[in-house]
LUMKESE-558397 format. One record per atom (N, C-alpha, C, O): residue number from 1; residue in one letter; atom name; x negated, y negated, z negated. Coordinates in nm, 2 decimals, m for minus. Layout:
BEGIN
+-----+------+------+--------+--------+--------+
: seq : type : atom :      x :      y :      z :
+-----+------+------+--------+--------+--------+
: NUM :    A :   CA :      X :      Y :      Z :
...
+-----+------+------+--------+--------+--------+
//
This chain:
BEGIN
+-----+------+------+--------+--------+--------+
: seq : type : atom :      x :      y :      z :
+-----+------+------+--------+--------+--------+
:   1 :    M :    N :  m5.00 :   0.17 :  m0.04 :
:   1 :    M :   CA :  m4.92 :   0.27 :  m0.10 :
:   1 :    M :    C :  m4.82 :   0.20 :  m0.19 :
:   1 :    M :    O :  m4.70 :   0.25 :  m0.20 :
:   2 :    L :    N :  m4.86 :   0.10 :  m0.26 :
:   2 :    L :   CA :  m4.77 :   0.03 :  m0.36 :
:   2 :    L :    C :  m4.66 :  m0.04 :  m0.28 :
:   2 :    L :    O :  m4.54 :  m0.04 :  m0.32 :
:   3 :    L :    N :  m4.70 :  m0.09 :  m0.16 :
:   3 :    L :   CA :  m4.59 :  m0.16 :  m0.08 :
:   3 :    L :    C :  m4.49 :  m0.06 :  m0.03 :
:   3 :    L :    O :  m4.37 :  m0.09 :  m0.02 :
:   4 :    L :    N :  m4.54 :   0.06 :   0.01 :
:   4 :    L :   CA :  m4.45 :   0.16 :   0.06 :
:   4 :    L :    C :  m4.35 :   0.21 :  m0.06 :
:   4 :    L :    O :  m4.23 :   0.23 :  m0.03 :
:   5 :    L :    N :  m4.40 :   0.22 :  m0.17 :
:   5 :    L :   CA :  m4.32 :   0.26 :  m0.29 :
:   5 :    L :    C :  m4.22 :   0.15 :  m0.32 :
:   5 :    L :    O :  m4.10 :   0.18 :  m0.35 :
:   6 :    L :    N :  m4.26 :   0.03 :  m0.31 :
:   6 :    L :   CA :  m4.17 :  m0.09 :  m0.34 :
:   6 :    L :    C :  m4.06 :  m0.10 :  m0.24 :
:   6 :    L :    O :  m3.95 :  m0.12 :  m0.27 :
:   7 :    S :    N :  m4.10 :  m0.08 :  m0.11 :
:   7 :    S :   CA :  m4.00 :  m0.08 :  m0.01 :
:   7 :    S :    C :  m3.90 :   0.04 :  m0.02 :
:   7 :    S :    O :  m3.78 :   0.02 :   0.01 :
:   8 :    Y :    N :  m3.95 :   0.15 :  m0.06 :
:   8 :    Y :   CA :  m3.86 :   0.27 :  m0.09 :
:   8 :    Y :    C :  m3.76 :   0.24 :  m0.20 :
:   8 :    Y :    O :  m3.64 :   0.27 :  m0.18 :
:   9 :    V :    N :  m3.81 :   0.18 :  m0.31 :
:   9 :    V :   CA :  m3.72 :   0.15 :  m0.42 :
:   9 :    V :    C :  m3.62 :   0.04 :  m0.38 :
:   9 :    V :    O :  m3.50 :   0.06 :  m0.42 :
:  10 :    V :    N :  m3.66 :  m0.06 :  m0.30 :
:  10 :    V :   CA :  m3.57 :  m0.16 :  m0.26 :
:  10 :    V :    C :  m3.46 :  m0.11 :  m0.17 :
:  10 :    V :    O :  m3.34 :  m0.14 :  m0.18 :
:  11 :    L :    N :  m3.50 :  m0.02 :  m0.07 :
:  11 :    L :   CA :  m3.41 :   0.03 :   0.02 :
:  11 :    L :    C :  m3.31 :   0.13 :  m0.05 :
:  11 :    L :    O :  m3.19 :   0.13 :  m0.01 :
:  12 :    K :    N :  m3.36 :   0.20 :  m0.14 :
:  12 :    K :   CA :  m3.27 :   0.29 :  m0.22 :
:  12 :    K :    C :  m3.17 :   0.22 :  m0.30 :
:  12 :    K :    O :  m3.05 :   0.25 :  m0.30 :
:  13 :    A :    N :  m3.21 :   0.10 :  m0.36 :
:  13 :    A :   CA :  m3.12 :   0.02 :  m0.44 :
:  13 :    A :    C :  m3.02 :  m0.04 :  m0.34 :
:  13 :    A :    O :  m2.90 :  m0.05 :  m0.37 :
:  14 :    L :    N :  m3.06 :  m0.09 :  m0.23 :
:  14 :    L :   CA :  m2.96 :  m0.15 :  m0.13 :
:  14 :    L :    C :  m2.87 :  m0.04 :  m0.08 :
:  14 :    L :    O :  m2.75 :  m0.07 :  m0.06 :
:  15 :    W :    N :  m2.91 :   0.08 :  m0.06 :
:  15 :    W :   CA :  m2.83 :   0.19 :  m0.01 :
:  15 :    W :    C :  m2.72 :   0.22 :  m0.12 :
:  15 :    W :    O :  m2.60 :   0.23 :  m0.08 :
:  16 :    K :    N :  m2.76 :   0.22 :  m0.25 :
:  16 :    K :   CA :  m2.66 :   0.25 :  m0.35 :
:  16 :    K :    C :  m2.56 :   0.13 :  m0.36 :
:  16 :    K :    O :  m2.44 :   0.16 :  m0.38 :
:  17 :    I :    N :  m2.60 :   0.01 :  m0.35 :
:  17 :    I :   CA :  m2.51 :  m0.11 :  m0.35 :
:  17 :    I :    C :  m2.41 :  m0.10 :  m0.23 :
:  17 :    I :    O :  m2.29 :  m0.12 :  m0.25 :
:  18 :    D :    N :  m2.46 :  m0.07 :  m0.11 :
:  18 :    D :   CA :  m2.38 :  m0.06 :   0.01 :
:  18 :    D :    C :  m2.28 :   0.05 :  m0.01 :
:  18 :    D :    O :  m2.16 :   0.03 :   0.02 :
:  19 :    V :    N :  m2.32 :   0.17 :  m0.06 :
:  19 :    V :   CA :  m2.23 :   0.28 :  m0.07 :
:  19 :    V :    C :  m2.12 :   0.25 :  m0.17 :
:  19 :    V :    O :  m2.00 :   0.28 :  m0.16 :
:  20 :    Y :    N :  m2.16 :   0.18 :  m0.28 :
:  20 :    Y :   CA :  m2.06 :   0.14 :  m0.39 :
:  20 :    Y :    C :  m1.96 :   0.04 :  m0.33 :
:  20 :    Y :    O :  m1.84 :   0.05 :  m0.35 :
:  21 :    Q :    N :  m2.01 :  m0.06 :  m0.26 :
:  21 :    Q :   CA :  m1.92 :  m0.16 :  m0.20 :
:  21 :    Q :    C :  m1.83 :  m0.10 :  m0.10 :
:  21 :    Q :    O :  m1.71 :  m0.13 :  m0.10 :
:  22 :    I :    N :  m1.88 :  m0.01 :  m0.01 :
:  22 :    I :   CA :  m1.80 :   0.05 :   0.09 :
:  22 :    I :    C :  m1.69 :   0.13 :   0.03 :
:  22 :    I :    O :  m1.57 :   0.13 :   0.07 :
:  23 :    S :    N :  m1.73 :   0.21 :  m0.07 :
:  23 :    S :   CA :  m1.63 :   0.30 :  m0.14 :
:  23 :    S :    C :  m1.52 :   0.22 :  m0.21 :
:  23 :    S :    O :  m1.41 :   0.25 :  m0.22 :
:  24 :    T :    N :  m1.57 :   0.11 :  m0.27 :
:  24 :    T :   CA :  m1.47 :   0.02 :  m0.34 :
:  24 :    T :    C :  m1.37 :  m0.04 :  m0.24 :
:  24 :    T :    O :  m1.25 :  m0.05 :  m0.27 :
:  25 :    L :    N :  m1.42 :  m0.09 :  m0.13 :
:  25 :    L :   CA :  m1.34 :  m0.14 :  m0.03 :
:  25 :    L :    C :  m1.24 :  m0.04 :   0.03 :
:  25 :    L :    O :  m1.12 :  m0.07 :   0.05 :
:  26 :    V :    N :  m1.29 :   0.08 :   0.05 :
:  26 :    V :   CA :  m1.20 :   0.19 :   0.10 :
:  26 :    V :    C :  m1.09 :   0.22 :   0.00 :
:  26 :    V :    O :  m0.97 :   0.24 :   0.03 :
:  27 :    N :    N :  m1.13 :   0.23 :  m0.13 :
:  27 :    N :   CA :  m1.03 :   0.26 :  m0.24 :
:  27 :    N :    C :  m0.93 :   0.15 :  m0.25 :
:  27 :    N :    O :  m0.81 :   0.18 :  m0.26 :
:  28 :    K :    N :  m0.97 :   0.02 :  m0.24 :
:  28 :    K :   CA :  m0.88 :  m0.09 :  m0.24 :
:  28 :    K :    C :  m0.78 :  m0.09 :  m0.12 :
:  28 :    K :    O :  m0.66 :  m0.11 :  m0.14 :
:  29 :    F :    N :  m0.84 :  m0.05 :  m0.01 :
:  29 :    F :   CA :  m0.76 :  m0.05 :   0.11 :
:  29 :    F :    C :  m0.65 :   0.06 :   0.10 :
:  29 :    F :    O :  m0.53 :   0.03 :   0.12 :
:  30 :    F :    N :  m0.68 :   0.18 :   0.05 :
:  30 :    F :   CA :  m0.58 :   0.28 :   0.04 :
:  30 :    F :    C :  m0.48 :   0.25 :  m0.07 :
:  30 :    F :    O :  m0.36 :   0.27 :  m0.06 :
:  31 :    F :    N :  m0.53 :   0.18 :  m0.18 :
:  31 :    F :   CA :  m0.44 :   0.15 :  m0.29 :
:  31 :    F :    C :  m0.33 :   0.05 :  m0.23 :
:  31 :    F :    O :  m0.21 :   0.07 :  m0.26 :
:  32 :    F :    N :  m0.38 :  m0.06 :  m0.17 :
:  32 :    F :   CA :  m0.28 :  m0.16 :  m0.12 :
:  32 :    F :    C :  m0.20 :  m0.10 :   0.00 :
:  32 :    F :    O :  m0.08 :  m0.14 :   0.01 :
:  33 :    F :    N :  m0.25 :  m0.02 :   0.08 :
:  33 :    F :   CA :  m0.18 :   0.04 :   0.19 :
:  33 :    F :    C :  m0.06 :   0.13 :   0.13 :
:  33 :    F :    O :   0.05 :   0.11 :   0.17 :
:  34 :    F :    N :  m0.09 :   0.21 :   0.03 :
:  34 :    F :   CA :   0.02 :   0.30 :  m0.03 :
:  34 :    F :    C :   0.11 :   0.21 :  m0.11 :
:  34 :    F :    O :   0.23 :   0.24 :  m0.11 :
:  35 :    F :    N :   0.06 :   0.11 :  m0.18 :
:  35 :    F :   CA :   0.15 :   0.02 :  m0.25 :
:  35 :    F :    C :   0.25 :  m0.05 :  m0.16 :
:  35 :    F :    O :   0.37 :  m0.05 :  m0.19 :
:  36 :    F :    N :   0.20 :  m0.10 :  m0.05 :
:  36 :    F :   CA :   0.28 :  m0.17 :   0.05 :
:  36 :    F :    C :   0.38 :  m0.07 :   0.11 :
:  36 :    F :    O :   0.50 :  m0.10 :   0.13 :
:  37 :    F :    N :   0.33 :   0.05 :   0.14 :
:  37 :    F :   CA :   0.42 :   0.15 :   0.20 :
:  37 :    F :    C :   0.54 :   0.19 :   0.11 :
:  37 :    F :    O :   0.65 :   0.19 :   0.15 :
:  38 :    F :    N :   0.51 :   0.21 :  m0.02 :
:  38 :    F :   CA :   0.61 :   0.25 :  m0.12 :
:  38 :    F :    C :   0.70 :   0.13 :  m0.14 :
:  38 :    F :    O :   0.82 :   0.14 :  m0.16 :
:  39 :    F :    N :   0.65 :   0.00 :  m0.14 :
:  39 :    F :   CA :   0.73 :  m0.12 :  m0.16 :
:  39 :    F :    C :   0.83 :  m0.13 :  m0.05 :
:  39 :    F :    O :   0.95 :  m0.15 :  m0.07 :
:  40 :    L :    N :   0.78 :  m0.11 :   0.08 :
:  40 :    L :   CA :   0.87 :  m0.11 :   0.19 :
:  40 :    L :    C :   0.98 :   0.00 :   0.19 :
:  40 :    L :    O :   1.09 :  m0.02 :   0.22 :
:  41 :    F :    N :   0.94 :   0.11 :   0.14 :
:  41 :    F :   CA :   1.03 :   0.23 :   0.13 :
:  41 :    F :    C :   1.14 :   0.19 :   0.03 :
:  41 :    F :    O :   1.26 :   0.22 :   0.06 :
:  42 :    F :    N :   1.11 :   0.14 :  m0.08 :
:  42 :    F :   CA :   1.21 :   0.11 :  m0.18 :
:  42 :    F :    C :   1.30 :  m0.01 :  m0.14 :
:  42 :    F :    O :   1.42 :  m0.01 :  m0.16 :
:  43 :    V :    N :   1.24 :  m0.11 :  m0.07 :
:  43 :    V :   CA :   1.32 :  m0.21 :  m0.01 :
:  43 :    V :    C :   1.42 :  m0.16 :   0.09 :
:  43 :    V :    O :   1.53 :  m0.20 :   0.10 :
:  44 :    F :    N :   1.37 :  m0.07 :   0.18 :
:  44 :    F :   CA :   1.46 :   0.00 :   0.28 :
:  44 :    F :    C :   1.57 :   0.07 :   0.21 :
:  44 :    F :    O :   1.69 :   0.06 :   0.25 :
:  45 :    I :    N :   1.54 :   0.15 :   0.10 :
:  45 :    I :   CA :   1.65 :   0.22 :   0.03 :
:  45 :    I :    C :   1.75 :   0.12 :  m0.03 :
:  45 :    I :    O :   1.87 :   0.15 :  m0.03 :
:  46 :    I :    N :   1.70 :   0.01 :  m0.09 :
:  46 :    I :   CA :   1.79 :  m0.09 :  m0.15 :
:  46 :    I :    C :   1.88 :  m0.15 :  m0.04 :
:  46 :    I :    O :   2.00 :  m0.17 :  m0.06 :
:  47 :    I :    N :   1.83 :  m0.18 :   0.07 :
:  47 :    I :   CA :   1.90 :  m0.24 :   0.18 :
:  47 :    I :    C :   2.01 :  m0.14 :   0.23 :
:  47 :    I :    O :   2.12 :  m0.17 :   0.25 :
:  48 :    I :    N :   1.98 :  m0.01 :   0.24 :
:  48 :    I :   CA :   2.07 :   0.09 :   0.28 :
:  48 :    I :    C :   2.18 :   0.10 :   0.18 :
:  48 :    I :    O :   2.30 :   0.12 :   0.21 :
:  49 :    I :    N :   2.15 :   0.10 :   0.05 :
:  49 :    I :   CA :   2.25 :   0.11 :  m0.06 :
:  49 :    I :    C :   2.34 :  m0.01 :  m0.05 :
:  49 :    I :    O :   2.47 :   0.00 :  m0.06 :
:  50 :    I :    N :   2.29 :  m0.13 :  m0.02 :
:  50 :    I :   CA :   2.37 :  m0.25 :  m0.01 :
:  50 :    I :    C :   2.47 :  m0.24 :   0.11 :
:  50 :    I :    O :   2.58 :  m0.28 :   0.10 :
:  51 :    I :    N :   2.42 :  m0.19 :   0.22 :
:  51 :    I :   CA :   2.50 :  m0.17 :   0.34 :
:  51 :    I :    C :   2.61 :  m0.07 :   0.31 :
:  51 :    I :    O :   2.73 :  m0.09 :   0.35 :
:  52 :    I :    N :   2.58 :   0.04 :   0.25 :
:  52 :    I :   CA :   2.68 :   0.14 :   0.21 :
:  52 :    I :    C :   2.79 :   0.08 :   0.12 :
:  52 :    I :    O :   2.91 :   0.10 :   0.14 :
:  53 :    I :    N :   2.75 :   0.00 :   0.02 :
:  53 :    I :   CA :   2.85 :  m0.07 :  m0.07 :
:  53 :    I :    C :   2.94 :  m0.17 :   0.01 :
:  53 :    I :    O :   3.06 :  m0.17 :  m0.01 :
:  54 :    I :    N :   2.88 :  m0.24 :   0.10 :
:  54 :    I :   CA :   2.96 :  m0.33 :   0.19 :
:  54 :    I :    C :   3.06 :  m0.26 :   0.27 :
:  54 :    I :    O :   3.17 :  m0.30 :   0.29 :
:  55 :    I :    N :   3.01 :  m0.15 :   0.33 :
:  55 :    I :   CA :   3.10 :  m0.07 :   0.41 :
:  55 :    I :    C :   3.22 :  m0.01 :   0.33 :
:  55 :    I :    O :   3.33 :  m0.01 :   0.37 :
:  56 :    I :    N :   3.19 :   0.03 :   0.21 :
:  56 :    I :   CA :   3.29 :   0.09 :   0.12 :
:  56 :    I :    C :   3.39 :  m0.02 :   0.09 :
:  56 :    I :    O :   3.51 :   0.00 :   0.08 :
:  57 :    I :    N :   3.34 :  m0.14 :   0.06 :
:  57 :    I :   CA :   3.43 :  m0.26 :   0.02 :
:  57 :    I :    C :   3.52 :  m0.29 :   0.14 :
:  57 :    I :    O :   3.64 :  m0.32 :   0.13 :
:  58 :    I :    N :   3.46 :  m0.29 :   0.26 :
:  58 :    I :   CA :   3.54 :  m0.32 :   0.38 :
:  58 :    I :    C :   3.65 :  m0.22 :   0.40 :
:  58 :    I :    O :   3.76 :  m0.25 :   0.44 :
:  59 :    I :    N :   3.62 :  m0.09 :   0.38 :
:  59 :    I :   CA :   3.71 :   0.02 :   0.40 :
:  59 :    I :    C :   3.83 :   0.00 :   0.30 :
:  59 :    I :    O :   3.94 :   0.02 :   0.33 :
:  60 :    I :    N :   3.79 :  m0.03 :   0.17 :
:  60 :    I :   CA :   3.89 :  m0.05 :   0.07 :
:  60 :    I :    C :   3.98 :  m0.17 :   0.11 :
:  60 :    I :    O :   4.10 :  m0.16 :   0.09 :
:  61 :    I :    N :   3.93 :  m0.28 :   0.16 :
:  61 :    I :   CA :   4.01 :  m0.39 :   0.19 :
:  61 :    I :    C :   4.10 :  m0.36 :   0.31 :
:  61 :    I :    O :   4.22 :  m0.40 :   0.31 :
:  62 :    I :    N :   4.05 :  m0.28 :   0.41 :
:  62 :    I :   CA :   4.13 :  m0.24 :   0.52 :
:  62 :    I :    C :   4.25 :  m0.15 :   0.47 :
:  62 :    I :    O :   4.36 :  m0.17 :   0.52 :
:  63 :    I :    N :   4.22 :  m0.06 :   0.38 :
:  63 :    I :   CA :   4.32 :   0.03 :   0.33 :
:  63 :    I :    C :   4.43 :  m0.05 :   0.25 :
:  63 :    I :    O :   4.55 :  m0.03 :   0.27 :
:  64 :    I :    N :   4.39 :  m0.15 :   0.18 :
:  64 :    I :   CA :   4.48 :  m0.23 :   0.10 :
:  64 :    I :    C :   4.57 :  m0.32 :   0.20 :
:  64 :    I :    O :   4.69 :  m0.33 :   0.18 :
:  65 :    I :    N :   4.51 :  m0.37 :   0.30 :
:  65 :    I :   CA :   4.58 :  m0.45 :   0.40 :
:  65 :    I :    C :   4.68 :  m0.36 :   0.48 :
:  65 :    I :    O :   4.80 :  m0.40 :   0.50 :
:  66 :    I :    N :   4.65 :  m0.24 :   0.51 :
:  66 :    I :   CA :   4.74 :  m0.15 :   0.58 :
:  66 :    I :    C :   4.85 :  m0.10 :   0.50 :
:  66 :    I :    O :   4.97 :  m0.10 :   0.54 :
:  67 :    I :    N :   4.83 :  m0.08 :   0.37 :
:  67 :    I :   CA :   4.93 :  m0.03 :   0.28 :
:  67 :    I :    C :   5.01 :  m0.16 :   0.24 :
:  67 :    I :    O :   5.11 :  m0.15 :   0.16 :
+-----+------+------+--------+--------+--------+
//
């Protein structure tokens, strides 16, 4: 009976540790996934802004050359 109780306590403790570790890993995965996604989004926005600025500069140079 004591062995059964001991094995129950050990298995319950291992279950709690596993659940905690799995939830921690899942939370870290989602955190890094969303961080990476938003980082790429902002990098994409910055690249688009730079391209727009370059296009505007080229158009201004073309207008100056034509006039």
